[in-house]
C-alpha positions as CSV (number, residue, x, y, z in Angstrom):
1,X,-0.3,0.2,-0.1
2,X,1.2,3.9,-1.2
3,X,2.6,5.9,1.7
4,X,0.7,9.0,2.5
5,X,3.3,10.5,1.5
6,X,3.6,8.5,-2.3
7,X,-0.4,9.6,-2.1
8,X,0.3,13.4,-1.3
9,X,2.7,14.0,-4.0
10,X,0.8,12.2,-6.6
11,X,-1.8,14.9,-5.5
12,X,-0.4,18.2,-6.8
13,X,-0.7,19.8,-10.4
14,X,-3.5,21.8,-12.6
15,X,-6.1,21.4,-14.8
16,X,-7.3,20.9,-18.4
17,X,-11.6,20.5,-18.0
18,X,-13.4,23.7,-16.6
19,X,-16.2,23.1,-14.2
20,X,-19.2,25.7,-15.6
21,X,-21.8,27.5,-13.5
22,X,-23.3,25.2,-11.5
23,X,-21.2,22.8,-11.4
24,X,-21.8,21.1,-14.6
25,X,-17.9,19.9,-16.4
26,X,-17.8,20.9,-19.8
27,X,-17.2,18.0,-21.9
28,X,-14.7,17.4,-24.6
29,X,-16.6,16.9,-28.4
30,X,-17.3,13.2,-28.7
31,X,-14.8,12.7,-32.1
32,X,-12.5,13.5,-28.9
33,X,-14.2,11.4,-26.7
34,X,-14.0,8.7,-29.2
35,X,-10.6,9.0,-29.9
36,X,-9.9,8.8,-26.8
37,X,-11.6,5.4,-26.4
38,X,-9.8,3.7,-29.0
39,X,-6.3,4.9,-27.8
40,X,-7.5,3.6,-24.1
41,X,-8.0,0.1,-26.1
42,X,-5.2,-0.2,-27.7
43,X,-2.5,1.1,-24.7
44,X,-4.6,1.1,-21.0
45,X,-6.9,-1.6,-21.6
46,X,-4.9,-4.7,-21.5
47,X,-3.9,-3.2,-17.8
48,X,-6.6,-1.7,-16.3
49,X,-9.8,-3.4,-17.5
50,X,-11.6,-3.0,-21.0
51,X,-14.6,-1.2,-18.8
52,X,-12.0,0.6,-16.7
53,X,-12.1,-2.1,-13.8
54,X,-8.6,-2.8,-12.7
55,X,-7.4,-5.5,-11.6
56,X,-7.9,-7.7,-8.9
57,X,-7.4,-6.3,-5.5
58,X,-5.8,-3.1,-7.1
59,X,-5.2,-2.2,-3.2
60,X,-3.1,-4.6,-2.4
61,X,0.9,-5.2,-3.2
62,X,1.4,-8.5,-5.3
63,X,5.2,-10.4,-4.0
64,X,7.0,-7.9,-6.2
65,X,5.7,-5.2,-3.8
66,X,4.1,-2.9,-7.1
67,X,-0.2,-2.8,-6.6
68,X,-1.9,-3.9,-9.3
69,X,-3.5,-1.8,-11.8
70,X,-6.0,0.7,-10.7
71,X,-9.8,1.1,-12.5
72,X,-10.0,4.1,-13.6
73,X,-14.2,3.9,-13.2
74,X,-15.9,5.8,-10.2
75,X,-14.5,2.8,-8.1
76,X,-11.5,3.4,-8.5
77,X,-9.1,6.7,-7.1
78,X,-7.9,8.5,-10.9
79,X,-11.1,10.9,-10.2
80,X,-9.1,12.2,-6.9
81,X,-6.1,13.7,-8.8
82,X,-6.2,16.6,-11.0
83,X,-5.7,16.8,-14.3
84,X,-1.5,18.0,-14.3
85,X,-1.2,14.6,-12.3
86,X,-2.7,12.0,-14.4
87,X,-1.3,14.3,-17.7
88,X,1.8,13.1,-16.3
89,X,1.8,9.7,-14.6
90,X,0.4,8.6,-18.3
91,X,3.2,11.2,-19.5
92,X,5.9,9.4,-17.9
93,X,4.7,6.4,-15.4
94,X,4.0,6.6,-11.7
95,X,7.4,6.0,-10.8
96,X,8.9,9.3,-12.7
97,X,6.0,10.8,-11.0
98,X,5.8,9.6,-7.3
99,X,10.1,8.9,-7.2
100,X,11.5,8.3,-4.1
101,X,12.3,4.8,-5.7
102,X,8.4,4.1,-6.3
103,X,9.0,1.3,-8.5
104,X,5.6,0.5,-10.4
105,X,4.6,-1.7,-13.1
106,X,3.0,1.4,-14.7
107,X,5.4,2.2,-18.0
108,X,5.2,6.5,-19.2
109,X,3.4,6.8,-23.1
110,X,4.9,9.8,-24.1
111,X,6.6,8.2,-26.0
112,X,4.0,6.6,-27.9
113,X,1.5,8.9,-27.8
114,X,0.8,12.9,-28.1
115,X,0.1,14.8,-25.9
116,X,-3.4,15.7,-27.1
117,X,-3.8,11.5,-27.5
118,X,-2.7,11.1,-23.7
119,X,-5.4,14.0,-23.1
120,X,-7.9,12.5,-25.1
121,X,-7.5,9.0,-23.0
122,X,-8.1,11.1,-20.2
123,X,-11.0,13.1,-21.5
124,X,-12.2,9.3,-22.2
125,X,-11.8,7.8,-19.4
126,X,-13.7,11.2,-17.4
127,X,-16.5,10.9,-19.5
128,X,-17.3,7.7,-17.8
129,X,-17.4,9.1,-14.1
130,X,-20.5,10.3,-12.8
131,X,-21.2,13.9,-12.8
132,X,-20.6,13.9,-8.9
133,X,-16.7,13.1,-9.6
134,X,-16.1,15.2,-13.0
135,X,-17.3,18.2,-10.9
136,X,-15.4,17.1,-8.7
137,X,-11.8,16.6,-10.6
138,X,-12.6,19.5,-11.9
139,X,-12.4,21.5,-8.7
140,X,-9.5,20.1,-7.7
141,X,-7.5,20.3,-11.3
142,X,-8.5,24.0,-11.1
143,X,-8.0,24.7,-7.6
144,X,-4.2,23.6,-7.9
């Protein structure tokens, strides 16, 4: 289980989505979400699940001490992190973002996907969350 310091290190940056008045989140265009869904299927689903469900027992370290891939649906913690942190994790990999010797099976995709493609994947993931999670995540992104 990651330490409190590791979790605090994850939760640190700025945003892409903006909330409209009344707490609604302005959704990206459908074509961008469709692109993100396609890229997610190609690059992320093998570990994080075709339905964003993550790997079983994702909160419990495996024998190597690494955590399984978390879900990206509302049952996971992805929506607890600001956009900049999510982008950096996908771009550079978890270990690079967390540092301090942290080991992870999450590679960086910055050499595989463009920045815009990474943002499209994140937009797809966020589009699946309930409005409350979208609003919360947009607010923490804005406040960083």
